C-alpha positions in Angstrom: 153.1 31.6 59.1 154.6 32.5 55.8 158.1 32.4 54.6 159.8 34.5 52.2 161.7 32.6 49.5 164.5 34.1 47.3 163.9 32.4 44.0 167.6 32.5 43.2 168.3 30.3 46.0 167.2 26.6 46.5 163.7 26.4 47.3 162.2 24.5 50.2 158.9 23.7 52.0 158.0 26.8 54.1 155.0 25.5 56.0 151.3 26.1 54.7 152.2 29.5 53.1 154.9 30.4 50.7 155.9 33.8 49.6 158.0 34.5 46.6 159.5 37.8 45.6 159.4 38.9 42.0 157.4 37.7 38.9 158.8 35.9 35.8 156.5 37.1 33.4 153.1 38.9 32.8 150.6 38.2 30.2 147.1 40.0 30.3 145.3 38.9 33.5 147.9 36.1 34.3 151.4 36.2 36.2 153.9 33.5 35.7 156.2 32.2 38.8 158.8 29.7 37.7 160.7 27.1 40.1 157.8 26.8 42.8 157.3 24.0 45.0 154.3 22.6 46.9 151.7 24.6 45.2 148.2 23.1 44.2 145.8 23.7 41.6 143.2 26.3 42.3 145.1 27.4 45.3 144.2 31.0 46.5 147.0 33.6 46.1 147.7 37.0 47.2 149.7 39.1 44.9 151.4 42.3 46.4 152.4 45.3 44.0 155.0 47.6 44.3 152.4 50.0 45.8 151.6 47.6 48.6 148.1 47.0 47.4 146.9 43.4 47.7 145.3 41.5 44.8 143.4 38.3 44.9 144.2 35.4 42.6 144.3 31.6 42.3 146.6 29.1 40.6 145.3 28.1 37.1 147.8 25.7 36.4 151.0 24.3 37.9 153.7 22.1 36.6 157.4 21.1 37.8 158.7 24.2 36.0 156.0 26.9 36.8 152.9 28.2 38.2 150.4 30.3 36.2 148.2 32.8 38.3 145.1 34.5 37.3 144.8 37.8 39.2 141.2 38.8 39.7 141.7 42.6 40.0 144.0 42.5 36.8 147.7 43.1 36.3 147.8 46.7 35.8 150.8 48.4 37.9 152.5 45.1 38.6 156.2 44.9 37.9 158.3 41.7 37.8 161.0 42.7 40.3 158.8 44.7 42.7 155.9 42.4 43.3 155.6 39.7 45.9 153.3 36.5 45.6 152.0 34.5 48.6 150.7 31.0 48.3 148.0 30.4 51.0 148.0 26.7 50.8 144.2 26.8 50.6 141.7 27.0 48.0 139.5 30.0 47.6 136.9 29.9 50.1 133.8 32.0 51.2 132.5 32.2 54.9 128.8 31.0 54.6 126.0 31.4 57.4 122.4 32.0 56.7 122.3 34.9 59.1 125.4 36.4 57.7 124.4 36.3 53.9 120.7 36.6 53.4 119.5 40.0 52.6 123.3 41.1 51.8 124.9 42.3 48.6 128.3 41.4 47.7 130.8 42.1 44.9 131.9 39.5 42.4 134.7 38.1 44.8 132.5 38.1 47.9 133.5 41.6 49.2 130.5 43.4 50.8 128.8 46.2 48.8 126.0 47.0 51.2 128.2 48.7 53.9 127.9 45.8 56.2 130.9 43.6 57.6 132.4 40.7 55.7 130.7 37.5 56.9 132.9 36.2 60.0 130.7 33.6 61.3 130.1 30.1 60.0 132.4 28.0 58.2 134.7 28.7 55.1 133.6 26.6 52.1 135.5 25.7 49.1 134.0 27.9 46.2 134.6 25.0 43.7 132.3 22.9 45.5 132.2 19.0 45.8 131.2 16.4 43.4 127.7 14.9 44.0 127.4 11.2 43.8 125.1 10.6 41.0 123.5 7.6 43.4 122.6 10.4 45.9 120.7 12.6 43.8 117.1 12.6 44.1 114.8 12.9 41.0 113.2 16.6 40.5 109.5 16.6 40.8 108.0 19.6 42.7 106.9 22.6 41.0 108.2 26.3 41.6 105.7 29.2 40.6 107.0 31.8 39.0 104.0 34.0 38.2 104.7 33.9 34.5 102.2 32.0 32.4 104.7 31.2 29.4 106.9 29.3 32.1 104.5 28.1 34.6 101.9 26.8 32.0 104.1 25.6 29.2 107.7 25.1 30.3 107.4 24.6 34.1 110.2 24.9 36.6 110.9 22.2 38.9 112.9 21.9 42.0 116.4 21.0 41.4 116.3 21.6 37.7 118.7 23.7 35.6 116.8 25.7 33.1 118.4 28.4 31.2 117.1 31.5 29.4 118.4 32.1 25.9 118.2 35.8 25.1 119.5 38.3 22.7 121.2 41.7 23.0 118.8 44.3 23.9 116.0 41.7 24.9 114.6 42.3 28.4 116.4 39.3 30.0 117.3 41.4 33.3 113.6 42.5 33.6 112.6 38.9 33.4 115.4 37.7 35.9 114.1 40.5 38.4 110.4 39.5 38.0 111.4 36.0 38.5 113.2 36.8 41.9 110.4 38.8 43.1 107.6 36.3 42.4 109.0 32.9 42.5 107.5 30.7 45.3 106.6 27.3 46.6 102.9 27.2 46.2 101.1 25.9 49.2 104.1 25.3 51.4 105.8 27.0 54.0 109.2 25.6 53.9 112.2 28.0 53.6 112.7 29.6 50.3 115.8 31.9 49.3 117.2 33.3 46.1 121.0 33.5 45.2 121.3 36.2 42.4 124.8 36.1 40.6 125.3 39.1 38.1 128.4 39.0 35.8 129.3 42.1 33.6 126.2 44.0 34.4 126.2 47.9 34.2 126.0 50.0 37.4 122.5 51.1 36.4 121.3 47.6 35.9 122.9 46.5 39.4 121.0 49.5 41.0 117.9 48.6 39.2 118.0 44.9 40.5 118.9 46.1 44.1 116.0 48.6 44.1 113.5 46.0 42.6 114.2 43.6 45.2 114.1 46.2 48.2 111.0 47.7 47.0 109.1 44.4 46.6 110.3 43.1 50.2 112.0 39.9 49.0 115.7 41.2 49.5 115.6 39.8 53.0 115.6 36.3 51.4 118.0 37.3 48.4 121.8 37.1 48.4 123.2 39.2 45.6 126.8 38.7 44.0 127.2 41.6 41.7 130.4 41.8 39.2 130.1 45.1 37.6 130.9 46.0 33.9 134.0 47.9 35.1 135.5 45.3 37.3 138.0 42.7 36.2 136.7 40.2 33.7 138.8 37.4 35.3 136.6 38.2 38.6 133.7 36.8 36.6 135.2 33.4 36.7 134.7 33.3 40.5 131.2 35.0 40.8 129.0 32.2 39.9 131.1 29.6 42.0 130.8 31.8 45.2 127.0 32.2 44.4 126.5 28.5 44.2 128.7 27.8 47.2 126.2 29.8 49.3 123.3 28.1 47.5 124.6 24.9 48.4 125.0 25.6 52.0 121.6 27.2 52.2 120.0 24.1 50.8 121.9 21.1 52.0 122.9 22.6 55.5 120.1 24.9 56.2 117.3 22.9 54.5 115.9 25.8 52.2 114.9 25.6 48.7 117.3 27.8 46.7 116.7 29.3 43.3 120.0 30.5 41.7 119.8 33.0 38.9 123.2 33.8 36.8 123.2 36.5 34.4 125.0 36.9 31.9 126.7 33.6 31.3 127.8 34.8 27.9 130.2 37.3 29.9 131.6 34.4 31.9 132.5 32.7 28.7 134.0 35.6 27.3 136.2 35.9 30.4 137.2 32.3 30.2 138.1 32.7 26.5 140.3 35.7 27.5 142.2 33.6 30.1 142.7 30.9 27.7 144.0 33.2 24.9 146.4 34.6 27.7 147.8 31.2 28.3 148.2 30.6 24.6 145.8 27.5 24.5 144.7 26.1 21.2 141.4 27.6 20.5 138.3 25.7 19.5 135.0 26.8 18.1 134.7 30.5 17.9 138.1 30.9 19.9 136.7 29.3 23.1 138.7 27.0 24.9 138.3 23.1 24.1 137.2 22.6 27.8 134.3 25.1 27.6 131.7 22.2 27.9 133.4 20.7 31.1 133.7 24.2 32.6 130.1 25.0 32.2 129.2 21.6 33.3 131.1 22.2 36.4 128.6 25.2 37.2 125.4 23.7 35.8 125.9 20.3 37.5 125.9 22.0 41.0 122.0 22.1 40.9 119.8 19.3 42.1 118.4 17.5 45.2 120.0 15.0 47.7 118.4 11.9 49.1 117.6 12.5 52.7 118.2 16.1 52.6 115.3 18.6 52.4 116.8 21.4 50.6 117.2 21.8 46.9 119.3 24.1 44.3 117.4 25.2 41.3 119.3 27.2 38.6 118.1 29.6 35.9 121.3 30.6 34.0 120.7 33.5 31.6 122.9 33.9 28.5 122.7 36.2 25.5 123.2 34.5 22.2 125.7 36.4 20.1 123.6 37.6 16.8 120.7 35.7 18.2 122.5 32.4 17.1 120.9 29.6 18.8 123.8 27.3 17.6 126.7 29.5 18.9 128.7 27.4 21.1 127.7 28.9 24.3 123.9 28.2 23.9 124.7 25.0 22.0 126.8 23.4 24.9 124.5 24.7 27.4 121.5 23.1 25.9 123.5 19.6 26.1 124.0 20.1 29.8 120.8 21.5 31.1 117.3 20.3 31.1 115.6 22.5 28.3 115.7 26.1 27.6 113.4 29.3 27.7 114.0 31.3 24.4 113.2 35.0 24.1 112.4 36.1 20.8 113.1 39.4 19.0 109.9 39.3 16.8 107.7 39.2 19.9 109.5 41.7 21.6 108.9 44.1 18.4 105.2 43.5 19.0 105.5 44.7 22.5 104.8 41.4 24.1 106.8 41.0 27.5 108.1 38.6 28.3 108.9 37.8 24.8 109.1 34.2 25.3 108.6 32.0 22.2 107.2 28.7 23.6 107.8 26.7 20.3 111.5 26.3 20.8 111.4 26.6 24.5 111.3 23.3 26.3 111.5 22.0 29.9 112.6 18.2 29.9 111.2 17.6 33.5 108.0 19.6 33.2 106.0 16.3 33.0 107.2 15.1 36.1 106.5 18.5 38.0 102.8 18.8 37.1 99.5 17.2 37.2 97.3 16.4 39.9 98.7 17.1 43.7 101.2 19.4 42.1 99.5 21.7 39.7 96.4 20.6 38.3 95.2 17.3 36.5 94.3 19.1 33.3 97.8 20.8 33.2 99.7 18.4 30.9 97.1 18.0 28.1 95.8 21.6 28.1 99.7 22.6 27.6 100.1 20.1 24.7 96.9 21.6 23.3 98.2 25.2 23.5 101.4 24.3 21.9 99.9 22.5 19.2 97.4 25.3 18.5 100.1 27.9 18.7 102.2 26.0 16.2 99.5 25.6 13.8 98.7 29.1 13.9 102.2 30.3 13.0 101.9 28.2 10.2 98.7 29.8 9.2 100.3 33.5 9.7 103.0 32.5 7.4 100.2 31.4 4.7 98.3 34.6 5.2 101.3 36.6 4.4 101.4 34.8 1.0 97.9 34.4 -0.2 96.1 37.0 2.0 93.7 36.5 5.0 90.7 36.5 2.9 91.7 33.4 1.2 92.0 31.3 4.3 89.3 28.8 5.4 87.3 29.5 8.4 89.0 27.1 10.5 92.4 28.8 9.6 91.0 32.3 10.5 90.0 31.0 14.0 93.7 30.0 14.6 94.7 33.7 13.3 92.2 34.9 16.2 93.9 32.4 18.6 97.4 33.3 17.7 96.7 37.1 18.5 94.9 36.2 21.5 97.6 34.0 22.8 100.4 36.6 22.3 98.4 39.4 23.8 96.8 37.8 26.7 98.5 34.4 27.5 102.4 35.4 26.6 102.2 39.1 27.6 101.6 40.3 31.2 103.0 43.1 33.4 106.1 43.2 35.0 104.3 43.5 38.4 101.4 40.8 37.3 101.9 37.6 39.4 99.6 34.8 37.9 98.9 31.6 40.1 99.0 28.4 38.3 95.3 28.3 38.5 95.0 31.9 36.6 97.3 30.5 34.1 95.5 27.4 33.5 92.0 29.1 33.4 93.5 31.5 31.0 94.7 28.9 28.8 91.2 27.5 28.6 89.7 30.6 27.6 92.1 30.7 24.7 91.7 27.2 23.4 87.9 27.4 23.4 88.3 30.0 20.6 89.0 27.0 18.2 86.4 24.7 16.8 85.5 21.6 18.8 87.2 19.2 16.2 90.6 20.9 16.9 90.7 19.9 20.4 92.4 16.9 19.8 94.9 16.9 22.8 92.6 17.4 25.5 90.1 14.8 27.0 86.2 15.7 26.7 85.7 15.3 30.5 88.3 18.2 30.8 86.4 20.4 28.3 83.3 19.8 30.2 85.0 20.6 33.6 87.1 23.5 32.8 86.5 24.5 29.1 82.8 25.0 29.3 82.9 27.5 32.0 85.4 29.8 30.2 83.3 30.0 27.0 82.1 28.2 23.8 84.0 26.7 21.0 83.8 28.2 17.7 80.8 27.6 15.5 82.1 25.5 12.6 79.3 25.8 10.1 79.4 27.2 6.7 79.2 30.9 7.8 82.6 32.8 7.2 84.3 34.0 10.4 85.9 37.3 10.3 89.7 37.4 10.1 91.9 38.5 13.2 93.0 41.9 12.5 
């Protein structure tokens, strides 16, 4: 039971819960209580205002002099003498059970938004997670099919991987996230597959579009949604991804499911972290972000993976918008150090009406080579992907040259690269939002495109692969003296 403590008298231990009357100071989303005892870091707190409304919070820092508490619903309306603060003696927890969460929609703090009851069966789990012994980690190797050629064919997602999407303001990253949720699957397997979707700072219409898209496609029954809306407290965004990952870890390591976690937008998360750090008066680092931004992001991203002896896995696709499309900004920069690659959306491709506008040249999946090949995707996958990458890189150079000297001055081979570039963007990269391509469809389309090039340019694929897969999809270009028409 809780015990109310008058802070003007001697403080003493009051059991598992302590309640204090009055607040010493308020700064932005933070409140300060001085003279506290027996309070732990990250402990869940309930703050009751003068109107009797209870707000959730947690201990952000604690010392012998004071405890600093972040209030998730904000501090508007709180008064110093008229408020009460109750320390629960426990960390922030969320009740998890597969039957209670799958197919449900929750708010950023785990409150139900779908009209159903709050989860009451199962077990409460600390949302901060538990450290995973590196020795207990199993190496990610198995392929996850998203149905998107630019990802499956050239930046393959592997179970247990963390593969972020770097986007820009106004680019269709939310549409891409929704499409991945609808289409992601484990090809050729009947194992349990679930998706945990955490959104931070999304508009109401975007949240409704996500919900409607998942419901109409029939995947909602295997999805758990956590929505922190744009008009919700920004501090709440610090909790949303941690609750989402807590559910994912339970489904993966207790229920044996393969879980794909999509977090959007991590930039909004980092902005909330900067706001709290500024309110605490911390010395800022790059761009005003706290110096511990790296370790804080790592505490989220490193919760992906597989465990030896456990059948499930947690795979992450965090999505972040790069301010001013700057890939060297601290958020994408640090994210790139922690994760195993990145998918980069390009504004130039979006302006050409290419959806999804994934630029495969700066994109990378560091675990791709371990998740593809014979018995996983197809034996020609690795070499074909390398050939497509090399050809598109060369084609981009030819496009820049053609802009200077004109297409008519190019060699016949360079003109074939212009043809390839246009076909690659309009046929391989571009696809409809409801177009779900199998990995075989993606690889066959890739062969159709590389066969547009002269035979001597196919240096990354073996001759037997050309004979088996390439010849059936067309003939390589004639490389005689006859001029080839330039791509329009």
